[in-house]
C-alpha positions as CSV (number, residue, x, y, z in Angstrom):
1,M,117.3,6.1,48.0
2,K,119.9,5.5,45.3
3,F,118.8,3.5,42.3
4,K,120.9,1.7,39.7
5,E,122.0,4.1,36.9
6,N,121.7,3.5,33.1
7,A,118.8,1.1,33.5
8,K,116.3,0.7,30.7
9,Y,113.4,0.3,33.0
10,A,112.4,2.3,36.1
11,I,110.1,-0.4,37.4
12,V,109.5,-4.1,36.4
13,V,106.6,-6.1,37.9
14,P,105.6,-9.7,37.7
15,S,101.8,-10.0,37.3
16,S,98.9,-12.2,36.3
17,M,96.6,-10.1,34.0
18,G,92.9,-10.4,33.9
19,V,89.7,-8.4,33.5
20,R,87.3,-6.8,35.9
21,I,83.6,-6.4,35.0
22,T,81.7,-3.8,37.0
23,P,78.0,-3.0,36.9
24,V,77.2,0.5,35.6
25,N,75.4,3.0,37.8
26,R,76.9,1.4,41.0
27,L,74.3,-1.4,40.9
28,P,74.9,-4.7,42.8
29,V,76.2,-7.5,40.6
30,H,73.2,-9.8,41.1
31,I,70.6,-7.4,39.7
32,S,72.6,-5.7,36.9
33,N,72.5,-6.5,33.2
34,L,75.0,-3.9,31.9
35,Y,78.7,-4.1,32.8
36,L,81.9,-2.2,32.1
37,M,85.0,-4.3,31.4
38,Q,88.6,-3.3,32.0
39,A,92.0,-5.0,32.0
40,T,93.5,-5.1,35.4
41,S,96.0,-6.5,37.9
42,A,97.2,-5.0,41.1
43,E,100.8,-4.8,39.8
44,T,100.0,-3.0,36.6
45,N,97.7,-0.7,38.6
46,V,100.9,0.3,40.5
47,V,103.1,1.0,37.5
48,S,100.4,2.9,35.6
49,I,101.2,6.0,37.6
50,S,104.8,6.0,36.6
51,A,104.0,5.1,33.0
52,A,101.6,8.0,32.7
53,L,104.2,10.4,34.1
54,G,106.9,9.4,31.7
55,L,108.9,6.6,33.3
56,P,109.6,3.4,31.4
57,V,108.0,0.3,33.0
58,K,107.5,-3.3,32.1
59,V,105.3,-6.2,33.2
60,L,106.4,-9.8,33.2
61,T,103.4,-12.0,32.7
62,C,101.9,-14.7,30.4
63,F,99.0,-14.8,28.0
64,V,96.5,-17.4,26.7
65,K,97.5,-18.0,23.1
66,G,94.8,-16.8,20.6
67,S,92.5,-15.5,23.3
68,P,90.5,-12.3,22.5
69,I,90.8,-11.5,26.2
70,A,94.6,-11.6,25.9
71,Q,94.4,-9.4,22.9
72,F,92.2,-6.9,24.9
73,I,94.7,-6.9,27.7
74,K,97.7,-6.3,25.4
75,G,95.9,-3.4,23.8
76,D,95.2,-1.8,27.2
77,L,98.8,-2.2,28.3
78,R,99.9,-0.4,25.2
79,R,97.4,2.3,25.8
80,R,98.9,2.8,29.3
81,G,102.4,2.9,28.0
82,I,103.4,-0.4,29.7
83,D,105.8,-2.7,28.0
84,Y,105.0,-6.4,28.4
85,E,106.9,-9.7,28.0
86,G,105.8,-13.3,28.6
87,P,105.0,-16.6,27.0
88,E,101.9,-17.5,25.0
89,V,100.3,-20.5,26.7
90,E,98.1,-22.9,24.9
91,Q,94.5,-22.8,26.2
92,G,94.2,-26.5,26.2
93,G,90.5,-26.7,25.4
94,P,87.4,-25.2,27.0
95,W,88.5,-26.4,30.5
96,G,92.1,-25.3,30.2
97,H,93.9,-22.0,30.8
98,R,92.2,-18.5,30.8
99,H,92.7,-15.0,32.2
100,Q,91.0,-14.4,35.5
101,F,87.7,-12.5,35.9
102,N,87.2,-10.1,38.7
103,I,83.5,-9.3,39.2
104,A,83.0,-6.4,41.5
105,D,80.5,-3.6,42.2
106,S,81.4,-0.2,43.5
107,G,78.9,-0.1,46.4
108,Y,76.9,3.0,47.3
109,G,76.3,4.7,50.6
110,L,76.0,2.1,53.4
111,R,76.0,-0.8,50.9
112,G,79.6,-1.8,50.7
113,P,81.3,-3.1,47.5
114,R,81.3,-6.8,46.9
115,V,84.1,-8.6,45.0
116,Q,83.9,-12.1,43.4
117,N,87.2,-13.5,42.2
118,D,86.8,-16.1,39.4
119,R,90.3,-17.4,39.0
120,A,89.9,-21.1,38.1
121,G,92.4,-22.1,35.4
122,E,94.2,-18.8,35.7
123,V,97.1,-18.7,33.2
124,G,99.2,-16.6,35.6
125,R,99.5,-19.6,37.9
126,T,102.0,-21.0,35.3
127,L,104.5,-18.1,35.7
128,D,108.0,-19.6,35.6
129,S,111.5,-18.2,35.5
130,K,112.4,-20.5,32.7
131,D,110.2,-18.5,30.4
132,F,112.2,-15.3,30.9
133,D,115.8,-14.3,30.2
134,L,116.6,-12.9,33.6
135,D,120.2,-12.1,32.7
136,R,119.0,-10.0,29.8
137,I,116.3,-8.2,31.8
138,F,118.5,-7.4,34.9
139,K,122.0,-7.3,33.4
140,D,121.7,-6.2,29.8
141,E,118.6,-4.0,29.9
142,G,118.8,-3.1,33.6
143,V,116.1,-2.4,36.1
144,K,116.1,0.3,38.8
145,L,113.3,-1.2,40.9
146,I,111.4,-4.5,40.9
147,H,108.0,-4.4,42.6
148,I,106.5,-7.6,43.9
149,S,103.0,-8.1,45.2
150,G,101.9,-10.7,47.7
151,L,99.0,-11.5,45.3
152,I,101.4,-13.0,42.8
153,A,103.6,-14.6,45.4
154,A,100.6,-16.4,46.8
155,L,98.9,-17.2,43.5
156,S,100.4,-20.7,43.1
157,P,103.5,-22.6,44.2
158,G,105.1,-21.8,40.8
159,S,104.3,-18.1,41.0
160,G,105.7,-18.0,44.5
161,K,109.0,-19.5,43.3
162,F,109.0,-17.1,40.3
163,C,108.8,-14.1,42.7
164,L,111.6,-15.6,44.8
165,D,113.8,-16.1,41.7
166,L,113.1,-12.4,40.7
167,A,113.9,-11.1,44.2
168,R,117.1,-13.1,44.4
169,K,118.2,-12.0,40.9
170,A,117.4,-8.4,41.6
171,K,119.4,-8.5,44.8
172,S,122.4,-9.9,43.0
173,E,122.3,-7.2,40.3
174,G,121.9,-4.2,42.5
175,T,118.2,-3.6,41.6
176,K,116.1,-2.2,44.5
177,I,113.2,-4.4,45.6
178,S,109.8,-3.2,46.7
179,F,107.3,-5.7,48.3
180,D,103.7,-4.9,48.9
181,L,102.5,-7.7,51.1
182,N,98.9,-7.6,49.8
183,Y,97.6,-10.4,52.1
184,R,94.4,-12.1,50.9
185,A,92.8,-14.6,53.3
186,T,91.3,-16.7,50.4
187,F,94.8,-17.2,48.9
188,W,96.3,-18.2,52.3
189,K,93.6,-20.6,53.4
190,D,95.3,-23.9,54.4
191,R,98.6,-22.7,52.9
192,K,100.3,-20.8,55.8
193,E,103.1,-23.3,56.1
194,E,103.8,-23.0,52.4
195,L,103.5,-19.2,52.0
196,A,104.9,-17.8,55.2
197,P,108.6,-18.8,54.4
198,I,108.2,-17.3,50.8
199,F,106.9,-14.0,52.1
200,K,109.5,-13.8,54.8
201,E,112.4,-14.5,52.4
202,I,111.1,-11.9,49.9
203,A,110.7,-9.4,52.8
204,S,114.3,-10.2,53.9
205,L,115.6,-9.2,50.5
206,S,113.5,-6.1,50.1
207,D,114.5,-2.5,50.4
208,I,110.9,-1.2,50.6
209,L,108.1,-2.9,52.6
210,I,104.5,-1.8,52.1
211,G,101.3,-2.9,53.8
212,N,97.9,-1.8,54.9
213,E,96.5,-1.9,58.5
214,E,96.7,-5.7,58.7
215,D,99.2,-7.0,56.1
216,F,102.3,-6.9,58.3
217,Q,100.4,-8.8,61.0
218,L,98.9,-11.5,58.8
219,A,101.6,-12.1,56.2
220,L,104.7,-11.6,58.4
221,G,103.3,-12.4,61.9
222,I,104.2,-9.0,63.4
223,E,101.8,-8.0,66.2
224,G,99.9,-4.7,65.8
225,P,96.7,-2.9,66.5
226,E,93.3,-4.3,65.5
227,A,92.5,-3.4,61.9
228,G,89.3,-1.8,60.7
229,G,86.7,-0.2,63.0
230,K,86.5,3.5,63.9
231,N,88.9,6.1,65.2
232,I,91.9,5.0,63.1
233,S,93.6,8.3,63.9
234,E,93.9,7.2,67.5
235,K,95.8,4.1,66.5
236,I,98.7,5.8,64.6
237,E,101.1,5.5,67.5
238,S,100.3,1.8,67.7
239,F,100.9,1.4,63.9
240,K,104.2,3.1,64.4
241,G,105.1,0.6,67.0
242,M,104.2,-2.2,64.7
243,I,106.4,-0.8,61.9
244,S,109.2,-0.4,64.4
245,E,108.9,-4.1,65.1
246,V,109.0,-4.9,61.4
247,K,112.2,-2.9,61.1
248,K,113.8,-4.9,63.8
249,V,113.0,-8.2,62.0
250,Y,113.9,-6.8,58.6
251,P,116.7,-4.3,59.2
252,Q,118.0,-4.4,55.6
253,A,114.9,-2.5,54.4
254,T,115.3,1.3,54.5
255,L,111.7,2.3,53.9
256,F,108.4,1.1,55.4
257,A,105.0,2.4,54.4
258,N,101.5,1.7,55.8
259,T,98.2,3.0,54.6
260,L,95.4,3.9,56.9
261,R,91.7,3.7,56.0
262,E,88.5,4.2,57.9
263,V,85.3,3.6,55.9
264,L,82.6,6.1,56.6
265,S,80.5,4.9,53.7
266,A,81.1,3.4,50.2
267,N,81.3,7.0,49.0
268,E,83.5,8.6,51.7
269,H,86.6,7.3,53.5
270,L,89.1,8.7,55.9
271,W,92.5,8.1,54.1
272,G,95.9,8.4,55.7
273,A,99.3,6.9,55.7
274,L,102.6,6.7,57.5
275,L,106.2,6.1,56.4
276,L,109.4,5.3,58.1
277,A,112.6,6.2,56.2
278,G,115.7,5.4,58.2
279,D,114.8,6.8,61.6
280,E,112.5,9.6,60.3
281,W,108.7,9.3,60.4
282,S,106.3,11.0,58.0
283,V,102.6,10.9,58.7
284,V,99.5,11.9,56.7
285,E,96.7,12.1,59.2
286,P,93.5,10.5,57.9
287,R,91.4,13.0,56.1
288,P,88.1,12.7,54.2
289,I,88.2,11.7,50.5
290,Q,85.2,11.1,48.2
291,V,85.1,7.7,46.6
292,L,83.7,6.8,43.2
293,D,85.2,3.3,43.4
294,R,87.6,2.1,46.0
295,I,89.3,-0.7,44.2
296,G,92.8,0.2,43.2
297,G,93.2,3.1,45.6
298,G,95.9,1.2,47.6
299,D,97.7,0.4,44.3
300,G,97.5,4.0,43.4
301,F,99.2,4.9,46.8
302,V,102.0,2.4,46.1
303,G,102.4,3.6,42.5
304,G,102.7,7.2,43.7
305,L,105.2,6.3,46.4
306,L,107.5,4.4,44.0
307,Y,107.2,7.2,41.4
308,G,108.1,9.8,44.0
309,L,111.1,7.8,45.1
310,L,112.3,7.2,41.6
311,R,112.0,10.9,40.8
312,G,114.2,11.7,43.8
313,M,111.5,13.2,46.1
314,E,112.3,13.4,49.8
315,P,110.4,10.7,51.8
316,E,107.9,13.1,53.2
317,K,107.1,14.5,49.7
318,A,106.9,11.0,48.3
319,L,104.4,10.0,51.0
320,Q,102.2,13.0,50.2
321,F,102.4,12.2,46.5
322,A,101.4,8.6,47.3
323,W,98.5,9.7,49.4
324,A,97.2,11.9,46.7
325,S,97.7,9.3,44.0
326,G,95.6,6.8,46.0
327,A,92.9,9.5,46.5
328,Y,93.0,10.2,42.7
329,V,92.4,6.6,41.8
330,A,89.4,6.5,44.2
331,T,87.8,9.1,41.9
332,L,87.9,6.7,38.9
333,L,86.0,3.7,37.8
334,D,89.2,2.2,36.5
335,D,91.4,0.3,39.1
336,F,94.4,2.4,38.0
337,G,95.3,6.0,37.5
338,L,96.7,7.8,34.5
339,P,97.3,11.3,35.8
340,A,97.7,14.0,33.2
341,D,100.7,15.4,35.0
342,E,102.2,15.8,38.5
343,E,100.2,19.0,39.0
344,Q,97.0,17.1,39.0
345,I,98.2,14.9,41.9
346,W,99.6,17.8,43.9
347,S,96.3,19.7,43.5
348,I,94.6,16.8,45.2
349,W,97.1,16.9,48.0
350,E,96.5,20.6,48.4
351,G,92.7,20.2,48.4
352,N,92.4,22.3,45.3
353,A,89.4,21.0,43.2
354,R,88.9,24.3,41.3
355,V,88.5,24.1,37.5
356,K,91.7,24.4,35.6
357,R,91.2,26.4,32.3
């Protein structure tokens, strides 16, 4: 895939930042009294891989003016090497704007993780193109790839329009577009007529389309195999058929990726993926991975894939790097990965967990 040359940023993402609080020692939320807090969003989880490995990345977001949570988030983005840009929005009193809280435990054994999204008053719902100089970002500075998540596209009517504006601007300026469908039933409830056209237009402009076992079906209406359950390896040909149908509907896209996950327990998954680049398939058969915390593993996969493509890896290699990046993030309590170097990721792919001295 050929990217725009002489661009300041390798990847730009629109995002709504928040914090996640997680009980320590893998306890359930309702009986824990000690929590770890981290800054998070699916989109910054994705670009953290590239930022850690030396590519310049940027998040377009917004902050609550004067908020200590906003200050915490900014500090964490700087720690990860992620540039940020966005307006400071007045809180508007105790019942006004705030950054979302994601309350989630990690699960253990046969007790699966539980996630509670507390997003009332979320400042990211105010994202608007008028608050950003898109000519400067895309023309003057330059962007090789913009990555859009379905979470942001579905966050509010305003954020959906913002994502559409970014996709249209990127297309007009020769910036490649990646779209991770990231379907969430709670976001789509009673909003299918509103959201389906937005998702389909972004998909029609995208060069890279990414989903999990059910995203293409639920967000774009493409028929495919039943998601979840056992024996996911036996469904790979069916998933290939689904992706082939996606390609017929969105022929302008040149790369399609689909993750495959079978949950054996909260601590062990079968993790695989497939990728269609042009007419060539690459497949990673599901293999066991150990899981400390599963949240962010899919974002790690996407981050590794985009990094690999931006570094000029062949599609098969980029898929392998993506698989290993997702497996890497699953070993962390953070939702995102900051690999020390490429070697750390390739060692995971090779199954080499020996100590490095």
